[in-house]
C-alpha positions in Angstrom: 88.2 97.0 96.6 87.6 99.4 99.4 89.4 99.0 102.7 91.3 100.7 105.6 94.4 98.5 105.8 97.4 97.8 103.7 96.4 94.1 103.5 93.1 95.2 101.9 95.0 97.2 99.3 97.4 94.4 98.5 94.4 92.0 98.1 92.6 94.4 95.8 95.6 95.0 93.6 96.4 91.3 93.4 92.9 90.7 92.2 93.2 93.4 89.6 90.5 95.6 91.3 90.3 99.3 91.4 91.7 99.8 94.9 90.6 102.5 97.4 91.9 103.3 100.9 89.6 105.1 103.3 91.2 107.1 106.1 88.7 105.9 108.7 89.5 103.0 110.8 93.2 102.1 110.3 93.5 104.0 107.0 95.0 107.2 108.3 97.7 105.3 110.1 98.6 103.2 107.0 98.2 105.7 104.3 101.9 106.4 103.9 102.5 102.7 103.3 100.0 102.1 100.5 101.4 101.4 97.0 101.2 103.9 94.1 98.0 103.7 92.2 95.7 103.3 95.3 93.1 106.0 95.5 92.6 107.6 99.0 89.4 109.1 100.4 88.5 110.4 103.8 85.5 108.0 104.3 83.0 105.8 102.5 80.7 108.8 101.8 83.5 110.5 99.9 84.0 107.3 97.9 80.3 106.9 97.1 80.2 110.6 96.0 83.2 110.1 93.8 81.8 106.8 92.3 78.5 108.4 91.4 80.0 111.5 89.8 82.7 110.0 87.8 82.0 108.7 84.3 82.0 104.9 83.9 85.1 103.6 82.1 83.5 100.3 81.3 85.1 98.4 84.2 
């Protein structure tokens, strides 16, 4: 789950998803409120780069 609001992070975690906050949009404002375990990236391009360079863990 990728989003820019706390509610997005809560939904992703509730669904058991890998959860990523982007600092664009509302993300920078809400970053300090996200739960532990949420990954944080500057923007969607940074997320895409990370996803394409990290080895797949089978999820």
